[in-house]
C-alpha positions as CSV (number, residue, x, y, z in Angstrom):
1,M,169.0,-0.7,132.7
2,K,168.0,-2.9,135.6
3,Y,166.0,-0.3,137.4
4,N,162.8,-1.0,135.5
5,E,163.3,-4.8,135.3
6,H,160.3,-5.6,137.4
7,V,158.1,-2.6,136.7
8,A,155.4,-1.9,134.1
9,V,153.6,1.3,133.5
10,S,149.9,1.1,132.8
11,T,147.8,4.1,131.5
12,S,144.4,4.4,129.8
13,R,146.0,4.6,126.4
14,V,149.2,2.5,126.4
15,L,151.1,-0.1,128.5
16,L,154.9,0.0,129.0
17,V,156.7,-3.2,129.9
18,P,160.4,-4.0,130.3
19,Y,162.1,-5.3,127.1
20,D,162.4,-9.1,127.6
21,A,163.6,-12.0,125.6
22,H,160.1,-13.1,124.6
23,H,159.6,-9.7,122.9
24,V,162.6,-10.2,120.6
25,P,161.0,-12.2,117.7
26,Q,158.3,-9.5,117.2
27,Y,160.8,-6.7,117.5
28,H,163.0,-8.5,115.0
29,T,160.0,-8.7,112.6
30,W,159.5,-4.9,112.9
31,M,163.2,-4.2,112.2
32,E,163.1,-6.2,109.0
33,D,161.1,-3.3,107.6
34,E,163.6,-1.0,105.8
35,A,161.5,2.1,106.5
36,I,161.5,1.5,110.2
37,R,165.3,0.9,110.2
38,E,165.8,4.1,108.3
39,A,163.4,6.1,110.6
40,T,165.2,4.7,113.7
41,A,168.7,4.9,112.2
42,S,169.1,1.2,112.9
43,D,171.2,-1.5,111.3
44,R,169.7,-4.7,110.1
45,L,170.5,-7.5,112.6
46,T,170.1,-11.2,112.7
47,L,167.6,-12.7,115.2
48,E,170.6,-13.9,117.3
49,E,172.1,-10.4,117.3
50,E,168.7,-9.0,118.4
51,Y,168.7,-11.4,121.4
52,E,172.3,-10.2,122.2
53,N,171.1,-6.6,121.9
54,Q,168.2,-7.3,124.3
55,V,170.6,-8.6,127.0
56,S,172.8,-5.5,126.4
57,W,170.0,-3.1,126.9
58,R,168.9,-4.9,130.1
59,T,172.3,-4.7,131.6
60,S,173.6,-1.4,130.3
61,A,173.1,1.3,133.0
62,D,173.0,4.1,130.4
63,K,169.9,2.8,128.6
64,L,166.3,2.8,129.8
65,T,163.8,1.0,127.5
66,F,160.2,-0.2,127.5
67,V,158.2,-2.1,124.9
68,L,154.9,-0.4,124.1
69,C,151.8,-2.5,124.2
70,R,148.1,-1.8,123.9
71,A,146.5,-0.6,127.1
72,L,145.2,-3.2,129.6
73,E,141.6,-4.2,129.3
74,P,139.5,-2.3,131.9
75,A,139.0,-5.5,133.9
76,S,142.8,-6.0,134.1
77,A,143.6,-2.4,134.9
78,A,140.8,-1.9,137.5
79,G,141.2,-2.7,141.2
80,N,143.5,-1.6,143.9
81,Q,147.1,-0.4,143.8
82,E,148.4,-4.0,143.5
83,T,147.7,-4.2,139.8
84,V,149.9,-6.8,138.2
85,V,151.0,-6.9,134.5
86,V,151.4,-10.5,133.4
87,A,154.2,-11.3,131.0
88,G,153.1,-13.6,128.1
89,R,149.5,-12.4,128.5
90,D,149.3,-8.6,128.5
91,D,152.3,-8.2,126.2
92,V,151.9,-11.0,123.5
93,P,153.1,-10.1,120.0
94,E,149.6,-9.0,118.8
95,R,149.5,-6.5,121.7
96,M,152.9,-5.0,121.0
97,I,153.0,-1.7,119.2
98,G,156.5,-0.2,119.5
99,D,159.2,0.9,121.9
100,I,160.5,3.9,123.8
101,N,164.1,4.5,125.0
102,M,166.3,6.9,126.8
103,F,170.1,7.0,126.4
104,L,172.1,8.7,129.2
105,T,175.4,10.4,128.5
106,P,177.5,13.0,130.2
107,W,176.3,16.6,129.6
108,D,178.5,18.7,127.3
109,E,178.9,22.4,128.2
110,E,179.2,23.1,124.5
111,D,175.5,22.6,124.2
112,D,175.0,25.6,126.5
113,N,177.3,27.6,124.3
114,Q,175.2,26.6,121.3
115,D,172.0,27.7,123.0
116,E,173.5,31.1,123.7
117,D,174.2,31.5,119.9
118,D,170.9,29.9,118.8
119,A,168.3,32.3,117.4
120,N,165.6,29.8,118.4
121,A,166.6,29.8,122.0
122,T,164.9,32.0,124.6
123,K,166.1,33.3,128.0
124,S,164.2,30.5,129.7
125,D,166.6,28.0,128.0
126,A,169.5,29.4,130.0
127,V,168.9,27.8,133.5
128,S,170.9,29.3,136.3
129,L,173.5,27.0,137.6
130,S,174.5,29.1,140.6
131,D,172.9,26.6,143.1
132,T,174.1,23.4,141.5
133,A,177.5,22.9,143.2
134,G,178.2,19.2,143.5
135,V,175.8,18.2,140.7
136,E,176.9,15.9,137.9
137,F,174.8,16.8,134.8
138,V,173.5,14.2,132.4
139,R,172.0,14.4,128.9
140,A,169.0,12.2,128.2
141,E,168.2,11.3,124.6
142,V,164.6,10.0,124.1
143,D,163.2,8.2,121.1
144,V,159.9,6.5,120.5
145,M,158.7,4.1,117.7
146,I,155.2,3.1,116.8
147,A,155.9,0.2,114.5
148,G,152.6,-0.6,112.8
149,T,151.2,1.8,110.3
150,G,147.7,1.1,111.6
151,D,148.7,2.3,115.1
152,R,150.2,5.6,113.9
153,G,148.2,8.8,113.9
154,R,146.1,7.7,116.9
155,G,147.9,9.6,119.6
156,L,149.7,6.5,120.9
157,G,153.1,8.1,120.5
158,K,152.0,11.1,122.6
159,A,150.5,8.8,125.2
160,A,153.8,6.8,125.4
161,V,156.0,9.8,125.7
162,G,153.8,11.3,128.4
163,A,153.8,8.1,130.4
164,F,157.6,7.7,129.9
165,L,158.4,11.2,131.0
166,E,156.1,10.7,134.0
167,F,158.0,7.5,134.9
168,V,161.3,9.2,134.6
169,S,160.1,12.2,136.7
170,R,158.8,10.0,139.5
171,N,161.9,7.6,139.4
172,R,164.7,9.9,138.4
173,V,166.7,9.5,141.6
174,G,166.9,5.7,141.2
175,I,167.5,5.8,137.5
176,L,170.3,8.4,137.8
177,R,171.8,6.5,140.7
178,E,172.2,3.3,138.7
179,Y,173.6,5.3,135.7
180,Y,176.0,7.4,137.8
181,T,177.3,4.7,140.2
182,T,177.8,2.2,137.3
183,V,178.9,4.3,134.4
184,V,180.4,7.5,135.8
185,A,181.4,7.5,139.4
186,T,184.6,6.4,141.0
187,A,184.9,5.4,144.7
188,Q,186.0,9.0,145.4
189,D,183.1,11.0,143.8
190,H,179.9,9.1,144.9
191,T,179.0,12.3,146.8
192,R,178.1,14.1,143.6
193,R,174.4,14.3,142.8
194,P,173.4,13.5,139.2
195,E,170.7,15.5,137.5
196,I,169.3,15.6,134.0
197,R,170.4,18.8,132.4
198,E,168.4,18.3,129.1
199,F,166.2,15.9,127.3
200,V,166.9,15.6,123.6
201,A,165.0,14.1,120.7
202,R,166.5,13.8,117.2
203,I,163.8,13.7,114.6
204,Q,163.8,13.7,110.8
205,A,162.9,17.2,109.7
206,S,160.2,15.8,107.4
207,N,158.4,14.1,110.3
208,Q,156.1,16.9,111.2
209,G,154.0,14.6,113.4
210,S,156.9,13.7,115.7
211,L,158.1,17.3,115.8
212,A,154.7,18.4,116.9
213,L,154.5,15.6,119.4
214,F,157.7,16.6,121.3
215,A,156.9,20.4,120.9
216,G,153.7,19.6,122.8
217,F,155.8,18.5,125.8
218,G,157.8,21.7,125.7
219,F,160.7,20.6,123.5
220,R,162.2,23.4,121.5
221,Q,164.3,23.2,118.3
222,R,168.0,23.8,118.7
223,G,170.1,24.7,115.7
224,E,169.3,23.9,112.1
225,V,168.7,20.6,110.2
226,N,171.9,18.5,110.4
227,Y,173.7,16.6,107.8
228,F,171.4,13.5,108.3
229,G,168.3,15.6,107.8
230,E,167.5,15.6,111.5
231,V,166.2,18.3,113.8
232,E,167.4,18.4,117.5
233,M,164.5,19.1,119.9
234,V,165.6,20.0,123.5
235,L,163.8,20.2,126.8
236,R,165.5,21.8,129.8
237,P,163.9,20.6,133.1
238,A,163.8,22.7,136.1
239,I,166.7,21.9,138.4
240,G,165.9,21.6,142.1
241,R,168.3,21.9,145.0
242,Q,169.2,18.7,146.8
243,G,166.3,17.6,149.1
244,E,163.6,19.3,147.1
245,G,160.8,17.5,145.3
246,T,160.9,16.1,141.8
247,P,161.6,18.9,139.3
248,S,159.2,19.5,136.5
249,I,160.5,18.0,133.2
250,G,158.1,19.5,130.7
251,E,154.6,20.5,129.9
252,I,153.2,17.2,131.0
253,E,149.5,16.9,131.6
254,V,148.3,14.4,134.2
255,V,148.6,11.0,132.5
256,E,145.2,9.4,132.7
257,G,145.2,6.1,134.5
258,Y,148.9,6.2,135.3
259,R,150.0,3.4,137.5
260,E,153.2,1.6,138.1
261,A,152.6,-2.1,138.4
262,K,154.6,-5.3,139.2
263,Y,155.7,-7.1,136.0
264,D,155.0,-10.8,136.7
265,R,157.1,-13.3,134.6
266,S,155.9,-16.4,136.5
267,R,153.7,-17.7,133.7
268,L,156.5,-17.5,131.1
269,P,158.2,-20.8,130.0
270,A,161.6,-21.1,131.6
271,E,163.5,-20.5,128.4
272,A,161.6,-17.2,127.9
273,K,162.5,-15.8,131.3
274,A,166.2,-15.3,130.4
275,A,167.3,-11.7,130.1
């Protein structure tokens, strides 16, 4: 997705930067680990294929992705609202810790039917759709990876998900406009308003830490463990009428130090600036 091409998100715990070509070698090193590939349901790719994937992710309007890095040093994060994140300095390989992604797809009404039959669902899961005429609903699947074993269990995954959901909440109109006008809409139906109907996280049933992480943001289990040993966790955001403020998308506490910053590539070598 191009929406976040020039935007980084800085918080007190973690830094989110757009996935660029200069991140690919480190990402490829992570994905050589069979355990990480299994946990992320990923195929093993060559380095060349990883570069091709990076370009695809940047240009595909249905995928929003950030690379996760260690938080900026206090001196870098301090100052006025014009904080700048410098590519090749603040996101060098030794500062990279993982990634976080969102995949957008058309919403399937069958999921509502499944909720009605699900013993784990509550009445609050059944959001009234009476005031949503002209809305095109979207499903948003979220996944997060903390690559290094030394970085796990330190709350960085929770910090990343909180910052990511905050970014999506603040920027949902622009994110959904890029998706809808590029992937879904025809010249005749640009008047429809896209909204996220549900966020979904698919997590291995044995991964109690990740299950607890998403449950902490208000995600609820839907259905039973699937054939692949995964649990589907779902969050239904409040749906606002057109013209209203940003709807709540979960039990998100105020993200400490949250700031959207310019992502400056000017110091990168010319060959590293390519998408």
